[in-house]
C-alpha positions as CSV (number, residue, x, y, z in Angstrom):
1,X,5.2,-12.1,-36.8
2,X,8.2,-13.5,-34.8
3,X,8.7,-12.3,-31.2
4,X,12.2,-11.3,-30.1
5,X,13.8,-13.6,-27.5
6,X,14.9,-12.0,-24.0
7,X,18.9,-12.6,-25.5
8,X,17.9,-10.8,-28.9
9,X,16.0,-8.1,-27.4
10,X,19.1,-7.7,-24.7
11,X,21.7,-7.9,-27.4
12,X,20.0,-4.5,-29.0
13,X,20.1,-2.7,-25.8
14,X,23.1,-0.3,-26.3
15,X,22.8,0.8,-22.4
16,X,23.7,-2.7,-21.5
17,X,27.0,-4.2,-21.1
18,X,27.9,-7.6,-22.2
19,X,28.7,-8.4,-18.6
20,X,25.0,-7.0,-17.5
21,X,23.2,-8.8,-20.4
22,X,24.7,-12.1,-19.5
23,X,23.6,-11.1,-15.8
24,X,20.1,-10.5,-16.6
25,X,19.6,-13.5,-18.5
26,X,21.0,-15.7,-15.3
27,X,18.2,-13.8,-13.5
28,X,15.6,-14.8,-16.1
29,X,16.8,-18.6,-15.9
30,X,16.6,-18.3,-11.9
31,X,12.8,-17.0,-12.6
32,X,12.0,-19.9,-14.8
33,X,13.4,-22.6,-12.3
34,X,11.2,-20.9,-9.2
35,X,7.9,-20.6,-11.8
36,X,8.5,-24.8,-11.8
37,X,9.0,-24.6,-8.1
38,X,5.5,-22.9,-7.4
39,X,3.7,-24.8,-9.9
40,X,4.9,-28.0,-8.2
41,X,4.7,-26.8,-4.7
42,X,1.1,-28.2,-4.1
43,X,2.6,-31.8,-4.9
44,X,5.5,-31.7,-2.8
45,X,3.9,-30.2,0.0
46,X,6.0,-26.8,-0.3
47,X,3.3,-24.4,0.1
48,X,3.0,-24.0,3.9
49,X,4.9,-21.9,6.5
50,X,8.1,-23.1,8.1
51,X,9.0,-22.6,11.8
52,X,11.3,-20.1,11.0
53,X,11.3,-16.4,10.1
54,X,13.5,-14.0,8.1
55,X,15.8,-11.1,9.2
56,X,12.5,-8.8,9.5
57,X,10.9,-11.5,11.7
58,X,8.2,-12.4,9.2
59,X,7.0,-15.9,8.9
60,X,8.8,-17.9,6.3
61,X,7.1,-20.1,3.8
62,X,8.9,-22.7,2.4
63,X,8.9,-21.6,-1.0
64,X,10.3,-18.2,0.3
65,X,13.7,-20.2,1.2
66,X,13.6,-22.9,-2.0
67,X,13.7,-19.0,-4.1
68,X,16.2,-17.5,-2.6
69,X,18.4,-20.5,-2.7
70,X,17.7,-20.8,-6.6
71,X,18.4,-17.2,-6.8
72,X,21.8,-17.5,-5.1
73,X,22.9,-20.8,-7.2
74,X,21.8,-19.5,-10.5
75,X,23.5,-16.0,-10.0
76,X,26.5,-17.2,-8.6
77,X,27.3,-18.8,-11.9
78,X,27.6,-15.5,-13.7
79,X,31.1,-14.1,-12.7
80,X,29.9,-10.6,-13.4
81,X,28.3,-10.9,-9.8
82,X,30.4,-9.7,-6.8
83,X,27.6,-10.1,-4.3
84,X,24.3,-10.6,-3.5
85,X,21.7,-9.3,-1.0
86,X,18.5,-10.9,-0.3
87,X,15.4,-9.9,1.7
88,X,15.5,-13.1,3.2
89,X,19.1,-13.1,4.6
90,X,20.7,-10.7,7.2
91,X,23.9,-9.8,5.5
92,X,25.3,-9.6,2.0
93,X,26.8,-13.0,0.2
94,X,30.1,-13.2,-1.8
95,X,30.0,-13.9,-5.6
96,X,32.8,-13.7,-7.8
97,X,36.1,-12.2,-7.3
98,X,36.4,-9.7,-9.6
99,X,32.7,-9.3,-10.4
100,X,31.7,-5.5,-11.2
101,X,28.0,-5.9,-10.1
102,X,25.8,-6.3,-7.2
103,X,22.6,-8.0,-7.0
104,X,19.8,-7.3,-4.3
105,X,16.4,-9.3,-4.7
106,X,13.1,-10.2,-2.8
107,X,13.0,-13.8,-4.4
108,X,9.4,-14.4,-3.3
109,X,7.1,-11.4,-3.1
110,X,3.8,-11.8,-1.5
111,X,4.0,-15.6,-0.8
112,X,1.2,-15.3,1.6
113,X,-0.9,-15.6,-1.9
114,X,0.5,-19.1,-2.6
115,X,-2.1,-21.0,0.0
116,X,-5.0,-19.5,-2.2
117,X,-3.4,-19.6,-5.6
118,X,-2.8,-16.3,-6.3
119,X,-0.4,-14.1,-8.1
120,X,3.7,-13.9,-6.5
121,X,6.7,-12.6,-8.1
122,X,10.3,-12.2,-7.8
123,X,11.9,-8.5,-7.5
124,X,15.6,-7.8,-8.4
125,X,17.9,-4.9,-8.9
126,X,21.4,-4.5,-10.4
127,X,24.0,-1.9,-9.2
128,X,27.5,-1.3,-9.8
129,X,30.0,-2.7,-7.3
130,X,32.9,-0.5,-6.3
131,X,35.9,-0.6,-8.9
132,X,39.0,-2.6,-7.0
133,X,37.2,-3.3,-3.9
134,X,38.3,-7.1,-2.6
135,X,35.9,-7.7,-0.2
136,X,32.2,-6.3,-1.0
137,X,30.3,-5.3,2.4
138,X,26.8,-4.3,3.0
139,X,27.5,-0.4,2.6
140,X,28.6,-0.9,-1.2
141,X,25.0,-1.6,-1.5
142,X,23.8,1.6,0.0
143,X,23.3,3.3,-3.4
144,X,20.4,5.6,-4.3
145,X,17.8,4.2,-6.8
146,X,19.1,6.1,-9.9
147,X,22.4,4.3,-9.7
148,X,20.6,1.0,-10.7
149,X,21.8,-0.4,-14.0
150,X,19.0,-2.4,-14.3
151,X,15.9,-3.6,-12.7
152,X,12.8,-6.1,-13.0
153,X,10.7,-8.7,-11.8
154,X,8.9,-11.9,-12.8
155,X,5.3,-12.5,-12.1
156,X,4.2,-15.9,-11.4
157,X,0.4,-15.9,-12.6
158,X,-2.0,-16.7,-15.4
159,X,1.0,-16.5,-17.8
160,X,5.0,-16.5,-16.0
161,X,6.3,-12.8,-17.2
162,X,9.4,-11.0,-16.6
163,X,9.5,-7.2,-16.8
164,X,12.7,-5.3,-16.9
165,X,14.7,-2.4,-17.9
166,X,18.4,-2.2,-18.3
167,X,18.6,1.8,-18.7
168,X,16.2,2.3,-21.6
169,X,12.6,1.1,-22.3
170,X,10.7,-1.4,-20.3
171,X,9.8,-4.4,-21.7
172,X,7.7,-7.5,-20.9
173,X,8.1,-11.4,-21.8
174,X,6.1,-14.0,-21.4
175,X,7.5,-17.4,-20.8
176,X,6.9,-19.9,-23.6
177,X,6.7,-23.4,-22.3
178,X,7.0,-25.2,-25.3
179,X,10.3,-23.9,-26.2
180,X,11.6,-22.8,-22.3
181,X,12.1,-18.9,-24.1
182,X,11.5,-15.6,-22.8
183,X,9.6,-14.2,-25.7
184,X,8.8,-10.3,-26.2
185,X,5.5,-9.8,-25.8
186,X,5.2,-6.3,-24.2
187,X,7.3,-3.9,-26.0
188,X,8.0,-0.4,-24.9
189,X,5.7,-0.4,-21.8
190,X,4.4,3.1,-21.2
191,X,2.5,3.7,-17.8
192,X,-0.7,6.0,-19.0
193,X,-0.6,9.7,-17.1
194,X,-4.2,9.7,-15.9
195,X,-6.0,6.2,-14.6
196,X,-9.0,5.8,-12.5
197,X,-7.6,2.6,-10.6
198,X,-5.9,2.7,-7.4
199,X,-4.1,0.2,-5.3
200,X,-3.8,0.4,-1.7
201,X,-4.9,-2.0,1.8
202,X,-8.4,0.0,3.0
203,X,-8.1,-1.8,5.9
204,X,-5.5,0.4,7.3
205,X,-7.4,3.4,6.8
206,X,-7.9,4.1,10.8
207,X,-4.3,4.3,11.0
208,X,-3.2,6.6,8.1
209,X,-2.1,10.1,8.2
210,X,-4.3,13.1,7.8
211,X,-3.0,14.0,3.8
212,X,-3.4,10.4,2.3
213,X,-6.5,10.0,4.4
214,X,-8.1,12.8,2.5
215,X,-6.8,12.1,-0.6
216,X,-8.1,8.3,-0.7
217,X,-11.4,10.4,0.3
218,X,-11.3,12.1,-2.7
219,X,-10.6,9.5,-4.7
220,X,-13.9,7.2,-3.3
221,X,-16.0,10.3,-3.7
222,X,-15.5,9.9,-7.4
223,X,-17.3,12.1,-10.2
224,X,-19.0,14.1,-7.4
225,X,-15.7,14.8,-5.5
226,X,-12.7,17.4,-6.2
227,X,-10.9,14.7,-8.9
228,X,-14.1,14.6,-10.8
229,X,-13.7,11.1,-11.8
230,X,-14.9,7.4,-10.5
231,X,-12.2,5.1,-9.2
232,X,-11.9,1.6,-8.5
233,X,-10.0,0.2,-5.9
234,X,-7.7,-2.8,-6.8
235,X,-5.6,-4.9,-3.9
236,X,-3.8,-8.2,-4.7
237,X,-1.3,-8.1,-1.4
238,X,1.5,-8.5,-3.9
239,X,3.4,-5.7,-4.9
240,X,4.6,-7.1,-8.3
241,X,1.1,-7.9,-9.3
242,X,-0.3,-4.3,-8.3
243,X,2.9,-2.5,-10.0
244,X,2.1,-4.6,-12.9
245,X,-1.2,-3.6,-13.4
246,X,-0.1,-0.1,-13.2
247,X,2.7,-0.4,-15.9
248,X,-0.1,-2.3,-18.1
249,X,-3.1,-0.1,-17.4
250,X,-2.1,3.0,-15.3
251,X,-3.1,3.6,-12.0
252,X,-1.7,4.6,-8.5
253,X,-0.2,2.2,-6.0
254,X,0.3,3.3,-2.4
255,X,1.9,1.6,0.5
256,X,2.3,4.5,3.1
257,X,3.8,4.8,6.6
258,X,1.3,5.1,9.2
259,X,0.6,6.0,12.7
260,X,1.8,2.2,14.1
261,X,5.1,2.1,15.4
262,X,6.1,-0.8,13.5
263,X,5.2,1.3,9.9
264,X,6.3,4.6,11.1
265,X,8.8,4.3,8.4
266,X,6.8,1.9,6.1
267,X,6.8,-1.6,5.4
268,X,8.0,-1.8,1.8
269,X,12.1,-2.7,1.5
270,X,14.2,0.1,-0.3
271,X,16.8,-2.4,-1.8
272,X,14.4,-5.3,-2.8
273,X,11.0,-3.4,-3.4
274,X,10.9,-0.1,-3.7
275,X,14.1,1.2,-5.5
276,X,13.7,-1.4,-8.6
277,X,9.8,-0.8,-8.8
278,X,10.1,2.7,-8.8
279,X,13.2,2.6,-11.5
280,X,10.7,0.5,-13.5
281,X,7.7,2.9,-13.4
282,X,10.0,6.3,-14.4
283,X,11.7,4.5,-16.9
284,X,8.0,3.8,-18.3
285,X,7.1,7.3,-18.0
286,X,5.3,7.6,-14.6
287,X,6.2,8.7,-10.9
288,X,7.5,7.1,-7.9
289,X,7.7,8.8,-4.3
290,X,9.5,8.0,-0.9
291,X,8.0,10.1,2.1
292,X,10.2,13.5,1.7
293,X,11.0,13.1,-2.4
294,X,11.5,10.8,-5.5
295,X,12.1,7.4,-4.3
296,X,15.1,7.2,-6.8
297,X,17.2,9.9,-4.4
298,X,16.5,7.8,-1.6
299,X,20.1,6.2,-0.3
300,X,19.4,3.4,2.0
301,X,21.2,3.2,5.3
302,X,21.0,-0.3,5.8
303,X,19.8,-3.7,3.9
304,X,16.5,-3.7,5.1
305,X,15.8,0.0,5.2
306,X,12.0,0.6,4.9
307,X,10.3,3.3,3.2
308,X,6.6,4.5,2.1
309,X,6.3,4.5,-1.4
310,X,3.8,6.4,-3.9
311,X,4.0,5.6,-7.5
312,X,2.0,5.2,-10.8
313,X,0.5,7.5,-13.4
314,X,2.2,10.8,-13.2
315,X,-0.6,13.1,-12.8
316,X,-2.4,11.1,-10.2
317,X,0.9,10.7,-8.3
318,X,1.6,14.3,-8.6
319,X,-1.8,15.3,-6.9
320,X,-1.3,12.2,-4.3
321,X,2.2,13.9,-3.5
322,X,1.1,17.3,-3.2
323,X,-2.3,16.2,-0.4
324,X,0.2,13.7,1.2
325,X,3.8,15.5,1.5
326,X,2.7,16.9,4.5
327,X,2.2,13.7,6.1
328,X,6.0,13.2,6.3
329,X,6.4,16.0,8.7
């Protein structure tokens, strides 16, 4: 049976305007270009670190900067985009005058995996721009996750995939290198309500707060513990890869705040990572929480606001939230 292209699928999404559809296609084109850069990086000496850091003080890889440049260049070609915010930049970048959409993106998630040829990804979020405003400012991006018009990610792994929602179902597309097209391979993705998998960086256990530590201990106890089932732990050190597994197989992804001062508010950024991934998971039937409530209700107050996140299979997340919600104080 012939598979739908991204363009054909978007044309059937009643929740998306023509401008939003064009914008998503432009992002899809950027992700194809980034996939090519990643594939060629070993031949062109672009896998290592640079002598520079991003606005969060994190050491940048050459591909972090290249991917950021590609996103900006390709998206600037779409007149619907009024401005851009990137995890790699300290301020917003102007787009087209009269545009009605804002784009926030993490151009290359998990870039520490590049040296060992493991999965990396790109994450994007599309928000409405304020009507009639000539100059877009950072504050215009400070919207709750529920305001998103679309969100998605590209996964650069054994296959290159694009997973997204434009307000309705979550759909997954695989890049067909022969034709250069995104083809629909995972329609109407749903997160199973229960699962026996969890993703967390267990090396930080000594820093976790009591509620989370107790819940993870319950999972580790397996069939003999209060959750009465065996669990497997998975951790790929790239949010895109870990959340993709949740969307396909179920499970729970946890990146908590902990006792270390630099992680008191979590590590992952709301605009570029937490909100778009929470949007996808909830559109697919799962749940997502920040420290004090649903992640999609959280309104960031800076471009690089951080938050703890707990997302995945509905029943498992509900139990984790009940166990750890007291940790937020």
